[in-house]
C-alpha positions as CSV (number, residue, x, y, z in Angstrom):
1,M,114.4,84.5,115.4
2,T,111.4,82.7,113.9
3,T,110.0,83.8,110.6
4,S,106.5,83.0,109.6
5,I,105.1,83.2,106.1
6,Q,101.7,85.0,105.9
7,T,99.6,85.6,102.9
8,I,98.8,89.3,102.2
9,P,95.2,90.1,101.3
10,Q,95.1,92.1,98.1
11,T,93.0,94.8,99.8
12,Q,95.8,95.8,102.2
13,T,98.1,98.6,101.2
14,L,101.8,98.7,101.8
15,G,101.3,101.5,104.3
16,A,98.8,99.5,106.3
17,L,101.2,96.5,106.4
18,L,104.1,98.7,107.6
19,S,102.0,100.3,110.3
20,E,100.8,96.9,111.4
21,Y,104.4,95.6,111.5
22,G,105.4,98.6,113.6
23,T,102.6,98.0,116.0
24,N,103.6,94.4,116.4
25,Q,107.2,95.4,117.0
26,I,106.0,97.6,119.9
27,R,103.8,94.9,121.4
28,S,106.1,91.9,121.0
29,K,109.6,93.1,121.7
30,G,109.0,96.4,123.5
31,N,111.2,97.9,120.8
32,L,109.5,101.3,120.9
33,W,111.7,103.2,118.5
34,S,111.7,100.5,115.8
35,G,107.9,100.2,116.1
36,I,107.4,104.0,115.8
37,T,109.7,104.1,112.8
38,F,107.6,101.5,111.0
39,I,104.4,103.2,111.9
40,I,105.7,106.5,110.5
41,L,106.9,104.7,107.3
42,G,103.5,103.2,107.0
43,V,101.8,106.5,107.2
44,I,104.2,108.0,104.6
45,A,103.5,105.0,102.3
46,V,99.7,105.5,102.6
47,V,100.1,109.2,101.7
48,V,102.4,108.4,98.8
49,G,99.9,105.8,97.6
50,L,97.1,108.4,97.7
51,V,99.2,110.9,95.8
52,A,100.1,108.2,93.2
53,A,96.4,107.4,92.8
54,V,95.6,110.9,91.7
55,T,98.8,112.2,90.0
56,E,101.3,111.1,87.4
57,I,104.1,112.5,89.5
58,G,103.1,110.4,92.5
59,S,103.3,107.2,90.5
60,S,106.8,108.2,89.4
61,V,107.8,108.7,93.0
62,V,106.5,105.2,93.9
63,A,108.4,103.7,91.0
64,F,111.6,105.5,92.0
65,C,111.3,104.4,95.6
66,G,110.7,100.8,94.5
67,S,113.7,100.8,92.2
68,V,116.0,102.2,94.8
69,G,114.9,99.6,97.3
70,L,113.7,102.0,99.9
71,L,112.2,99.3,102.0
72,N,115.4,97.3,102.1
73,I,117.2,100.4,103.3
74,A,114.6,100.8,106.1
75,G,115.3,97.2,107.1
76,V,112.1,95.5,106.0
77,G,113.7,93.1,103.6
78,A,116.7,92.4,105.8
């Protein structure tokens, strides 16, 4: 497996990155379920980001998910 390092523009959100990764999974490997999973995670991340932008509770949820390592559980960091 080849890993490439890409710079992330500051304007992109985590949700957009997850959705893009899921789309690339579907295109490159034909791994449909993995791609769909990451697209769904991306949509959830966008919604959580919007909630965090307007509420104090939402920012607590984002902090909690980050501290638990939710993305590592999902396999992004592995």
